[in-house]
C-alpha positions as CSV (number, residue, x, y, z in Angstrom):
1,M,-24.4,24.6,6.9
2,K,-20.7,25.1,6.4
3,R,-18.3,22.3,7.3
4,R,-14.6,22.3,7.4
5,L,-12.9,19.8,5.1
6,V,-10.2,19.1,7.7
7,L,-10.9,17.9,11.2
8,T,-9.5,20.3,13.7
9,D,-9.0,17.6,16.4
10,E,-9.2,13.9,16.9
11,A,-12.4,14.1,18.9
12,A,-14.3,15.3,15.8
13,G,-14.2,11.9,14.1
14,H,-16.9,9.3,13.5
15,P,-18.3,7.8,16.7
16,F,-17.5,4.2,15.5
17,R,-13.9,5.1,14.9
18,R,-13.7,6.7,18.3
19,S,-15.0,3.5,19.9
20,L,-12.2,1.4,18.4
21,P,-9.0,0.9,20.4
22,R,-5.9,2.8,19.2
23,V,-3.4,0.6,17.5
24,A,0.1,1.8,16.7
25,A,1.1,1.3,13.1
26,Q,4.1,-1.1,12.7
27,A,6.7,-0.8,10.0
28,I,6.8,-3.8,7.7
29,P,10.4,-5.1,7.5
30,R,11.5,-5.1,3.9
31,S,14.3,-7.3,2.7
32,E,17.2,-5.7,0.7
33,D,16.7,-8.0,-2.3
34,Q,13.0,-7.1,-2.8
35,D,13.9,-4.8,-5.8
36,W,16.0,-7.5,-7.5
37,K,13.2,-10.1,-7.1
38,L,10.7,-7.7,-8.7
39,F,13.1,-6.9,-11.5
40,V,13.8,-10.6,-12.3
41,L,10.1,-11.5,-12.1
42,S,9.3,-8.6,-14.5
43,F,12.1,-9.5,-16.9
44,L,11.1,-13.2,-17.0
45,A,7.4,-12.3,-17.6
46,F,8.3,-9.9,-20.4
47,F,10.7,-12.5,-22.0
48,T,8.1,-15.3,-21.7
49,C,5.4,-13.1,-23.4
50,F,7.8,-11.9,-26.1
51,Y,9.1,-15.4,-26.8
52,T,5.6,-16.8,-27.0
53,F,4.5,-14.2,-29.6
54,L,7.6,-15.1,-31.7
55,L,6.7,-18.8,-32.0
């Protein structure tokens, strides 16, 4: 029995997934300062670990 790895149409999916209602994906709003917050958190975590090993 040969099966294709890629489904050719949406109707070829699993019966349970076909029974679920379609929900449109919504984009998550991302604040502009998210990168800075991650950088500061990473820097402080590194500084805390490094300072702890020095003492």
